[in-house]
LOKEGU-593182 format. One record per residue (C-alpha): x, z, y. Coordinates in steps of 0.02 Angstrom, whole numbers, plus 32768, in hexadecimal, padded with zeros to 4 digits. Layout:
<pts>
XZY ...
</pts>
This chain:
<pts>
2E90F1F285D9 2F1FF18085A8 2F9CF15F8631 2F79F0A7862D 2F05F0318687 2E52F04D8655 2DCEEFD3868D 2D39F04286B5 2C88F00386C7 2BE3F05C86B6 2B95F05D860C 2AEAF01A85DF 2A9FF0C785C9 2A3AF1168651 2AC9F1898682 2A9EF1FB8711 2B09F22787A8 2B1CF2DD877E 2AC8F3488801 2AAEF2AF886E 2A05F25B8856 2A24F1A0883E 29A2F17188C0 29F1F1EA893C 2A9CF1A18918 2A59F0F38936 2A0DF13389D8 2AB9F1718A0C 2B00F0C289EC 2A74F0768A54 2A99F0F68ADB 2B4DF0BB8AE6 2B1AF0038AE8 2A96F01D8B6F 2B0EF0888BD5 2B96F0038BD0 2B1CEF7B8C02 2ADCEFE68C92 2B8EF0068CCD 2BB3EF4D8CC4 2B1CEF278D32 2B4FEFAD8DAF 2BFFEF6B8DB0 2BC4EEBB8DD8 2B62EF058E6A 2C02EF558EAB 2BC8F0078E8A 2C48F02F8E02 2CF5F0288E4D 2DA3EFF78E17 2D94EFBA8D65 2D37EFE78CC8 2D52EFC68C0F 2CB4EFB78BA8 2CA3EFE78AF1 2C08EF808AC8 2C1BEF438A15 2C7FEFDA89DD 2BF4F05C89DB 2BF9F0828920 2CA8F0CB892A 2C90F15C89A5 2BE2F1838966 2C15F17F88AF 2CADF1EC88CE 2C5DF2698944 2BC8F27F88CE 2C45F2CA8854 2C87F34988D4 2C4FF3F68908 2C21F40D89C0 2CC0F46F89E4 2D37F3F18994 2DA6F38E8A09 2DA6F2D78A37 2E1FF2718AA2 2DE9F1C48AD8 2E31F1288B24 2E12F0D38BCB 2D88F0788B6B 2D3EF1248B53 2C89F1258B8D 2C51F11C8AD7 2CC5F1A88AA3 2C7EF2198B2B 2BC9F1F18B04 2BE2F2048A49 2C2FF2B08A64 2B9CF2E88ACE 2BC4F2C38B84 2B26F2B48BEC 2B09F1FB8C15 2ACBF2228CC5 2B69F2868CEC 2BD3F1FD8CA0 2B7BF1758D04 2B8FF1DC8DA2 2C49F1E78D7E 2C53F1298D6E 2BFCF11D8E16 2C75F1988E67 2BEFF21A8E8A 2C07F2D58EA1 2B8BF2EF8E13 2BFEF2968D99 2C43F2F18D03 2CE9F2FE8D62 2CA0F2FF8E11 2CD3F24B8E30 2D8CF2738E1B 2DA7F21D8D74 2D47F17A8D77 2D34F10B8CE0 2DDCF11D8C89 2E06F1D78C94 2D67F2378C6C 2D79F2ED8C33 2CEBF3548BEB 2D34F3F48BA4 2C87F4408B8C 2C67F3C08B05 2D17F3BE8ABC 2D4EF31F8B13 2E02F3498B3F 2E07F2AA8BA4 2E04F1ED8BAA 2EAFF1A88BD0 2ED7F1138C3E 2F87F1088BF6 2F89F0B38B4C 2FB0F1318AC5 2F91F1CC8B2E 2EFAF1FA8AC4 2F68F2048A29 2FDBF2868A76 2F4DF2ED8AC1 2EF2F2F28A1A 2F91F32589C1 2FA3F3B98A36 2EECF3E58A25 2F08F3E68969 2F93F4648983 2F11F4D689D4 2E8FF4A28955 2EFBF4D988C4 2EE7F58B8903 2E33F5798938 2DEDF526889B 2DC9F48688FB 2DFCF3D288E1 2E36F3588964 2E12F29D896D 2E79F21B89C8 2E21F17789ED 2E99F0EB8A19 2E9FF02E8A18 2F09EFB889B0 2F81EFA28A42 2FADF05B8A3F 2FEFF048898E 3089EFF689DA 30A8F0898A4F 3128F1128A33 3095F18B8A42 304FF148899E 30EDF15A8938 312CF1FD8982 3084F2548979 3059F21E88C9 3100F261888E 30EAF2FF88F6 303BF31F88B2 306FF30387FE 3109F372880A 30A2F4008855 300CF3DD87E2 2F95F3D38875 2ED8F3B68863 2EE0F31188C0 2E7CF274889D 2EC1F1D488E7 2E38F15288FE 2E73F0A48929 2DEAF0388975 2E37EF928945 2DD6EF1289A9 2E5BEE8F8980 2E9DEE7D8A32 2F17EEE68A96 2ECFEEBE8B41 2EDAEDFF8B3C 2F54EDE58AAC 2F23EDD689F5 2F57EE718997 2FB2EE16890C 301AEDB6898A 306CEE5589C9 3061EEC98932 30EEEEB888B5 30ABEEB18804 2FFDEE898843 2FB8EF2F8808 2F9BEFD6885D 2F55F04D87DB 2FE6F0348763 305DF07987E6 3016F12587C8 3050F11B8714 3104F119874E 30E7F1CA878E 308EF20386F0 2FE7F2038749 2F4DF1C786E8 2EF4F1358738 2E5CF0CA8721 2E22F0238769 2D6BF02A879A 2CE6EFAC87CA 2CDAEFE9887D 2C32EF948899 2BE0EFF7880D 2BA8F0A38848 2B9BF0E78797 2C46F0A98762 2C97F0F787F9 2C3AF19A87E0 2C66F1A68727 2D1FF18F874D 2D16F20A87DC 2CC1F28F8771 2D4EF28586F2 2DD4F28C877B 2D81F31E87D4 2D69F3808734 2E1DF3648702 2E5FF39887AD 2DF0F43287B7 2E2BF46C870C 2EE2F4638741 2F0BF3B986F6 2F59F3778796 2F3EF2D487F4 2EEBF23287C0 2ED9F186880F 2E3EF11B8813 2E4FF0668848 2DA3F02A887D 2D9BEF6D888D 2D20EF3F8916 2D0AEEC989A8 2CE5EEE28A60 2C5BEE768AA9 2CA4EE6F8B58 2D52EE428B93 2DDCEEC28BA8 2DA1EEF58C56 2D32EEB98CE2 2DA6EE2A8D12 2DB6EDE68C61 2D3BED5E8C28 2D8FED648B7B 2DA1ECA78B70 2E3AECBF8B01 2DCAECEC8A6D 2D93EC5A8A00 2CD8EC358A0B 2CBFEC39894F 2D15ECE38946 2CA3ED2A89CA 2C09ECE28975 2C3EED2888CC 2C57EDD78910 2BB6EDD58977 2B55EDB588D7 2B99EE5D889C 2B6AEEBB8939 2B72EF738906 2AC5EF91894E 2A7FEF0388E5 2AD5EF448849 2A91EFF48866 29E3EFB78893 29D3EF4D87F7 2A0BEFDE878A 2990F05587D9 2902EFDC87B7 293EEFBF8706 2941F07986E5 288DF0948719 288DF0B187D4 2800F0518826 2818EFCA88A8 27B6F0388921 282AF0CD8907 28C3F0628928 2875F00789BD 2839F0AC8A08 28EAF0F289FB 292EF0598A52 28ACF05E8ADD 28BEF1198AFB 297AF1088B04 296EF0758B7A 28FBF0D78BED 296EF16E8BE4 2A03F1088C1E 299FF0B38CA8 2968F15E8CE7 2A1AF1A38CD8 2A62F1128D3A 29E2F1238DC5 29FBF1DF8DD0 2AB7F1C58DD5 2AA6F1468E61 2A41F1C48EC5 2ACAF2458EBB 2B39F2668F52 2BECF22D8F66 2C6CF2BA8F6E 2C83F2F89020 2D3CF3139047 2D08F39390CA 2CACF401904D 2D49F4589010 2E02F43C9005 2E35F3FF8F59 2E97F47F8EF6 2F40F4428EB8 2F56F4D38E40 2EE9F5408DD6 2EEAF5F38E19 2F36F68E8DD0 2EF0F6CB8D29 2EDCF77B8D6C 2F40F81B8D71 2FE9F8148D1D 2FEEF8728C79 3083F8E58C55 30E8F8B88BBD 30B8F92A8B2E 3156F9158AC8 31FDF8DC8B0B 3269F8788A91 3303F8C68A46 33A6F8868A8C 344FF8818A3A 34B6F91E8A56 352DF8C48ACB 34A0F8998B43 346EF94F8B69 34D9F95C8C06 345EF9528C96 3491F89E8CA9 343AF80A8C5D 3483F7648C26 3423F6CC8C63 3403F6888BB3 33CAF7338B78 3354F73F8C0C 3303F69B8BD6 32F5F6D68B21 32ADF77E8B55 322CF72D8BC7 31EDF6BD8B3A 31ECF74D8ABE 318DF7C28B30 310AF73F8B56 30F7F7148A9E 30DCF7CE8A82 3062F7DF8B12 2FF3F7478AF9 2FC2F6FF8A4E 2F9DF6578AA1 3055F63D8ACB 30B6F5CC8A53 316AF5918A60 31A0F4EB8A19 3228F46A8A2B 32BCF41689DA 332FF4928981 32E6F52889DE 32A9F58E8949 331DF59B88B3 33B9F55F8910 3391F5C789AB 33A8F5398A26 343BF4C78A4A 3474F53E8AD5 3453F5D98A68 33C6F6128ADA 333DF6398A5C 3387F68689BD 331AF7048962 3272F6CA89A4 3241F6728903 3269F70B889B 3205F77A890E 316AF711892E 3163F69B8899 314FF5DE8886 309DF5DB88CB 30DBF6168976 318EF5D3897C 31A1F522893B 322DF4A58922 31EBF3F68944 3226F3448927 329AF2F689A7 3204F2AA89FD 31FCF2D88AB5 3164F26A8AD3 3101F2BA8A46 313FF3688A73 3106F35F8B28 3065F3068AFB 303CF3888A78 3063F4118AF6 2FE5F3C38B6D 2F5CF3B68AEA 2F7DF4668AAD 2F7CF4AC8B5E 2ED8F4548B85 2E86F4A38AEC 2EB8F5598AF5 2F70F5728AD0 2FFCF5988B4B 308DF5328B08 3141F5498B3F 31A8F4B38B0C 325FF48A8B1B 329EF3DD8B48 3352F3F68B18 33A4F39C8BAB 334DF3768C4F 3388F2C28C43 330FF2AA8BB2 327BF2D08C22 3260F2188C43 321AF2098B93 3186F2828BA6 3164F2538C5B 30B8F20A8C37 3075F2A78BE4 30B4F3168C70 3093F2AA8D09 2FF7F2488CD7 2FA3F2CB8C69 2FD9F37F8C82 2FF1F3758D3E 2F4AF3228D5D 2ED5F37C8CE6 2E9FF4068D5E 2E75F38D8DEB 2E33F2F78D8A 2DC2F3638D1D 2D76F3AD8DBB 2DC0F4558D8D 2D75F45D8CDF 2E1DF4908C98 2ED9F4898CB1 2F75F4788C46 2FD2F51F8C43 3076F4E68BF8 312EF5038C1E 31B7F4838C03 3262F4D58BF9 32F7F4628C0D 33B3F4748C20 33F4F4178CB9 348CF3FF8D24 353DF3BF8D1E 35E5F4148D07 35E5F4178C4A 363BF36E8C30 35A0F32A8BDA 359FF2858C37 351DF2258C99 348AF2348C20 3494F2EF8C00 34BFF3348CAC 3437F30C8D2A 33C5F3848D85 331EF32C8D7B 32B3F3A48DE1 3298F3218E67 324BF2AF8DE5 31B9F32A8DE0 31BFF3788E8D 314BF2F68ED8 30C4F3058E52 3029F3698E87 2FF3F3E38E00 30A0F4098DBD 310BF4A08DE7 31C8F48F8DE4 3232F52D8DD1 32F0F5408DD0 3334F5F38DC9 33E5F6238DFE 33F8F6CF8DAE 33CBF7268D0B 334BF7958D62 32F5F7018DB2 32FFF69F8D0F 329FF7268CB4 3221F74D8D3B 31FDF6988D65 31EFF6618CAF 3174F6EC8C89 310FF6B78D21 3117F6028CEA 30D5F62A8C3D 3044F68B8C8A 3020F6028D09 2F86F5988CE9 2FE0F4FA8D21 306BF48F8CD5 3118F4CE8D06 31BFF4748CF9 3243F4FB8CE1 32F6F4C58D03 3387F5278CB9 3434F4F78CF6 34ADF4ED8C65 3539F5408CC9 34CBF5DA8CE3 34A8F6058C2D 353EF67A8C20 3528F6C78CCD 34FEF7818CD0 349FF7DF8D54 3430F8768D73 3392F8958D0F 32F5F8558D69 329AF8CF8DD8 31F4F8748DC6 319BF8478D25 316DF79E8D6E 31A2F7428E0A 3125F6DC8E6D 313DF6228E58 314CF5CF8F01 31A1F6618F58 3255F6478F91 32D2F6D58F9E 3352F7009022 33E8F71A8FB0 3459F74C9041 3429F77890F2 3485F7319187 3472F6F8923B 34E1F6619259 34B4F5DD91D6 342EF5C59150 3466F57890AC 33D6F543903D 33F1F51A8F87 33ABF5328ED8 33ECF55E8E2A 34AAF5528E19 34B7F51C8ED0 347FF5CA8F08 3513F61B8EB2 3589F59D8F03 3539F5C18FAC 354DF67D8F95 3604F6698F69 361EF5F99000 35C4F6769070 363FF6FF903F 36D2F68E9069 3684F65A910F 366AF711913B 3725F71A914A 3718F69891D4 369CF707922E 3606F69B91FB 356CF6FB91C2 3513F68A9143 3463F6A09102 3440F6579056 338FF6269026 336AF60B8F6E 32D4F5988F62 32B7F5C68EAB 3225F54D8EA7 3229F4958ED9 316CF4818ECB 3113F4DA8F1A 319DF4EA8F9A 31A7F5869007 31C2F53490B0 3193F5D3910E 322CF63290D1 329FF5A29100 3250F59291AC 325DF64C91CB 3315F64991A0 3338F5B2920F 32DCF60592A0 335EF6909292 33FEF62B9272 33D2F58592C8 343FF527924A 3413F4E391A0 347BF4A2910F 3425F468906F 3493F45F8FD4 3451F3F68F44 349FF3C68E9E 345AF3178EA1 3458F27E8F10 3419F28A8FC1 33A4F1F68FAA 32FEF2378F68 3340F2E78F5B 32ECF38B8F85 336CF3B2900D 3332F3209077 3281F35F9065 32B2F40C90A1 3309F3C59139 326FF35B915B 31FFF3F59158 3272F45391CE 327DF3BE9243 31BFF3B09246 3191F4679252 322AF4C09298 3287F4439303 327FF4B7939A 32E7F5369338 3365F4BA92F4 3410F49C9341 3461F44992AB 3434F41491FA 348CF3B5916F 3492F39A90B3 3516F3AA902E 34E6F3418F98 353CF2E08F0E 3577F22D8F18 34F4F1A78EFC 3533F1868E4B 350AF1C78D9E 3566F2648D69 3616F2348D30 3667F2708C8F 3720F2898CB6 3744F33D8CEB 379CF3078D8A 370DF2948DBA 3684F3108D8E 36D7F39F8DED 36E8F3328E87 3634F2F68E73 35E4F3A38E75 35C0F40F8F0C 3620F4B28EFC 3647F54B8F65 36E6F4F88FA5 3684F45E8FD6 3607F4C79037 368FF5289092 36EBF48990C2 364BF43790FF 3614F4CD9167 36BFF4E291B6 36C8F42A91E2 3616F4259224 3624F4BC9293 36D3F49792D3 36C4F3DC92F1 3609F3BA92F8 361BF338926E 3616F38191C2 3656F344911D 35ACF33990CD 35A4F2B69045 
</pts>
């Protein structure tokens, strides 16, 4: 197909729909229409909650596309996704029950209208954030490339102005992924005309800038959509890479329940209603020899099916919060498997000590060796070996299918990791600097973290995000933050920050084996630190360690702060003060029991955090101790950074950071005067 705009319409011949019987395909369109009308009625009765976005008028697009797919192919839908789900095979009764918030819903009432997941039928999810479906489908295509499956992203015209669109199209083309991007262009992005907010006035042609073939389709013609989808699917399945279909269609209702759609000109509405996709399909079926009775019977049977599904859904029970406690995390995969082959190290590393950066590299290598589902990808991580020289040699050992350099596209990278994790891979990605984590926040916080719960435990997102964090390297304000607290309050995520080479290796191996998304923070000033080889193959995430035992004061910290605390403890021992140092190792889930046990022994607590006090983890630890261990507590305080961004000048940065000297000074002042020098 030429990489130029092609106006696709169905021919005059009686072209079939492949394996899909035309009458059955029409019945699927009627099913979507009747379902949407039933949901609208239930919404007006107050039985469907929140909001809902109906796809009536757009039925030909999901049905035409999904008729070209195999049952195990992947689909990601939008918040206007009821049609996507039904076209892919979701049971209408289970879908209606989900809209009604019932325990019998496809997601047990946890997802609602906008966020439906049905992994059994290949629906990776419907995404309430505009553009999220594009990233999820890109990641599913990364899995699909191995599995012989294709992945479809449905999205609206408004999503074409999202970074998701541009980053993921480029990502998919560079990696030659079997992804099909289907734009349901209903001419309005919520309430605003598409051409008013879309530079150039075209969507499909944008794909051409990335070398991706594209076609413009009459989205109200089932056969036209299907023909274009068959070509795209065949091309993707044969290794030809991605393709974009722009299906021009029109929604019959407003954007959502509160939108009467008065902004649309009456003559425009009338013109599009005359080309109702059901009318177009019905007329063609009759013209090609199907009888009026056959068509009418299909319509009546479908109508009765939806009425019965809606009534059965209404009869279902609401979830009972007392039935069981919701699970934040997916459980362990099973017994840990010994590593069959340990990676070779450079001769200089065979000393019984391990460098932090080598520990990270070895952990990734051993898990790549152990589990074929593990893949490692990121910016400059393969051929260059990483900007901090952490991952050299992995590409040569495991090849470009397992170790991949990607575009500088953090949003696409994290979104693809989510989609790949949801569909069978175990991706380990690197976001070069922690400060860049604001870019992929949606994929991690709104998608990966929530999949296990929102899907009603159908599946989770076993991915690891490695990121270099921390100040002291003179990188300045936008390359020096520790962003763990950005994620610490998000249910479903795990946040890990090791302080030693042994912990780095054991915790990273555990993170890669974990069935939940893990944020793995590597302090830049620890990469060259050496320490003993790990004694455990993996270290349990969520278990703190007592790095130094003592009786007079508990110092709690994480990552580089633990090493500062240990140095300070040795100095304070000269003052006759016996300091216990607790290394949290994990910020979520947080091991409060170890902290409380230590405080019950020392009766004093100091939390040392490289970051501001406001919103920091240290304040949370003190809050836990105050709530659960106040009877053991004689004194508690925090050492944190100033409430400013990280400065650049060496003198300013050195003064900004907590250090061993800072800890010693604060402890001496606090214990001698009762008023410490905490910042």
